[in-house]
N, C-alpha and C positions, 0 to 999 in steps of 0.2 A: 112226651118229648115230643119238642117242637120240633116240626115238620123241615127239613134245610131247601133255603127259599133259593139259595145261587145266585147268579147273574144270569137273566133272560137274554137281554142283549148281546155280552161275551158266548153264551152258550150258542145262541142261534147262531151268531159268527162265523164261529170258529168251528161248530158242525158242519156248515156251509161252505167253509174252507177248506176240510177234511174231504169233502167231498171233491169239490173242485180240484183238489192234489190228486186224487188217486184219478182224474180222468187226464192228468197234465201227465203225471206218470203211463199208464197206457199210451197217451198218444204220441209220448216220448219213445215207448217202446215200438208202437208203429210206423216211427221213424227212421227205429234201427233196424226192422224188418224189411221196410221199405227201400231199401239202404238211400233216403233222403235226407242225411243229415248232414249234405253238403249244397243241398236245395236253395240255400242263401249266399253260394258262393264262401269265401274267409272273412268275410264281415259279419262285425258285432256290435252292439244290438242291431245295428239297420239290416236289411235284407238286400243284397247289391248293392250297399250303399243308400238305398231310399226308402222310406216309412213304410209306402206301398209300394213294394214290389212292382214295374211293366211287366219283368219277363213272365211272360202267363206258362206255367210249366208242370205238372202234378209234383213233379220233386219239390219243388220253390213253395207251391201252398200247402203243402204236407208240412216241410218244417216250420213255413210263416205262420200256421194255422198252431204250432205248438210254441213257439215263442209268445205270441199274443197272448193267449193264455197262460202262461208263465208269468208273463205281463201281467195280468190279470189279478193271477193267484198274489204274486207279489205284491201290490197294491192293496187287496187285500190285507195280506198280513202286515202293511203297515200301518192300516187304521184299526186291525185288532188294537196293533201296541200303542198307538196313540189311546186308545178310549181305555186298556187300562191299565196305563200308566196317569192318567189326567182326569179318567172320569166314574171310574167304577170303586165303586164302594170297598167291594175285597181286594187287597191288596198282597202281602207276603209271598205265597207260592206260585200265586196265579202272575204275579208278575214276570216270577222269575222262568216260567214255562213261554208266558208270551214272550221273553228277552231270548230267552233259546229257540224260541222257533223262527224268528224276525233273523236272527244270525245267522241258523241255519241254510233260511231262506235268500239270506246274501250268499252265501258259500256256496249254497247249490247253482246260483246265476253266474258266480264267479267262475266255476268247472265246467259249466254249461260252453260259455263263451271259451275257456281255455283248449275245449275239445274241440271247436271249428275253429279258434284261431292258429291250434298247431296242427289242424289237418287229421285227429283223431276220430273221422266220421267215415259215412259210405261204407269204401271196399279196403280201409287200409286194419291190418292185422299184426301188427307189431307189436313189440312188449312191452313197447312203452303203453299203447291203447292198453293192454291190459289193468297197467296200475292205474291208469287213470276212469279204465271203468269200472275196479273195484271201489275206489275213489268215490268215485260218483256213486253207486251205488250205495255205499256206509253213511256218507249227507244225505241220502235224500231215506233214507230208515229213522238216522237219528232228528229227521225235520218231522216224520210222521209220528214217532215216542213221545216229543216234548208240545206237536200238536198233540196229540191226544192227551194228553195232561192238561192242556187249557181248555179242552171242553167237559174232560172231568174234572179239575178244578173248580171249572165254572158253574157247577152243578150242586157241589159238595162244597156250602161256604160254611160248615161247623168243622170240616178237615181240613186239614194244612199234610196234603197227600203227598209222597214220598218223588221228592226230584232225581233222585238217583234211589235203584230199586235193591233189595238186597240180596244179600249174595244167592239164594236157593230160587230166586225168581232171575234173576243176573244172569243162570249160569244157561236157561235156552235162549234167551235172548241173544246172547254171542253166537251158540250155536246154531241159531236162526239166520246170522247176519251171515257164520260161513258158510255154509249151507246156500243161502243169496246168490253170494259171489261166486262160487260156483257154478252156480246155474245161470246166471248171468253172463261167465264165460262160454259156457256151454251153449246157449243158444244165440250169443253171435259164433261162434263156431260156425252152429249147424245155416247159421241165415248167409257167413261168407264162405263157404264148404259145405253144402249139401251134398247126401251120401244118397246115391242111388236107392239101396236096402240097405237089411242091417248089418249085414256079411261086412260091406263094402267099409257102412262105418266101423264097424269094431275093430277093421284090418286095418284101417286109416288112425283110430286112437291109438292103435298101438306100433305102429311103424314110426322110425327114429328120425325118420323123411318127411314125418306130414310136419307142418308150420308146429309150432308152443302151444296154441289157441285151439288147435284141433285136439292132443295128445291131453289135455288139462280136462277137456270136458269128459271125461269116462269119469272124475272126482264126483260129480252134479249126481247121479247115482248110489253114488257110495255112502255121499254124505246125507245124503236123502234116506235111506238103509239106516245111517245112526244116528238122522235125529230119532226119528219115527221108535228108534228102542227108547232113544232117549226121550219121546213123550210119553209111551207107556209107562216106562220106571218111576217118569215124576207123576202121572195119573194115578199109578200105582202109591205112591209116598204124601199125597196130597190130599186125595179123590175124602178122606173121611173130615179132613177138614175143609174144603172147598169144592166141595160136588158137584155143583151147577157148572163151574167156570172149566173145571177139568173134561169131563163130560162133553163139554161143548167143542173145546180143543180137539180132542182125543178124535172127533167127529171131522172137522174140519180138514185135521192131517189126514185121514185116511180117506177122505173124498179125493185130496192134494195127490196124493201117492197115485190113485186112480189114475187121474187123469193125466199124471205126469205120464205114466206108463203107457197109458194111450197114445199120448202125445209122442214120445219115443217110437211105438210102434208104426202111429201114421205117417213116421220119417216129419214131424217137426211142422204140420200146417198150420197156416197164419190164425184161425181161428180157437187151435187148441194151445199155439202157446199165447194169446193175450188172453184166454182164460187160465188157464195153469197160473200165468202172472199174476191176474186178479184173484184168485184164492191164497195167494201165497202173501199179498197185500192183506188178504182178512184176518189170515194166520199170525201177522204179525202185528195185526188191529188187536188182538185178542190181547196178544203176550206180552205187548204194552200196556193195554190196558188195565189188563190184572197184575202184572208186574206194582206199575205205581198205585194201585188201591190195596193189592192185597202185601205189599210189602208194607202200608202203613199200617194196615189192619194188623201184619204178625208183631209190628213192633208195641203195638197198644197191648195184643195178647202178652206178650212176654214181660209189659211191664205191668199190666193188671195178675199177672202170676205173680211177681215180686210182691206184691202188695195185699195177695190172697183172695180175691175179688173173681167175679166170673165178669167174662168179658162178653158174653154174650149180651151178659142181663145189662151190661151198660154200653149196648146199641151196636157194638159188634157183627150184623149178619151174616152170613156164610151164606155163598152162591154164588 
């Protein structure tokens, strides 16, 4: 059976952009944790109305660095789209994934601009910021999903991978998105309204006098426990069909639960929050990649079943 050659340039570029995207996400979180979101004032995309800000301050450079790296990522996504549309021999689904990644990059920039221009940064803890934060996170996760699709489709030139996951793989994705939104709100709440100890934090969570964003943070550990249960159930359901994938996911989620619990007990120090976020991103990449690849395998297995053929013999390896 002929080995799949894929598109090496598209694979290397998209994989590099995926790594850069993770860096941008983590630095963006650092911007929020350090309350530097207003470091460039209310101007966008310029910083204090200048291409290179003359005002020297920690908050300014933290925010400015985030904007520069985001801009580099955006340019890279544009180059990737142009290459896929006009130079790559692989079209079809690779083009769809690349267009989707580009569109969500544009919307990511617009949401970022809206956060700055509407003052949804720094000490702002209004209800409006909650919706902006949820929308921003949802857009980021979808951007990562389609960028993972570009990476995988660039690697497998003989398959048309699933652009939209099948239901059994979409459920964990939706569950993770809800968990991630709850986690983002909890993280922002801990940054704006830190607690002196666990008892004081729990009392604030349950107090009707606390800001809404504080009262909502209790949702994150609850959603985390439910998601862990879902992963265990999913693992039991799919372990016989895709043992490698489910085992990796189970270990990742288990480590993430331990890191999350440690972060909570340590009252959310900066390094612990960044590690918690990084592991969450890795879990999302695992979920996204699994959903894209295994949805296609699941579809072909069902098709092979209707024909009475062996899907493994047809080249559908498991793992």
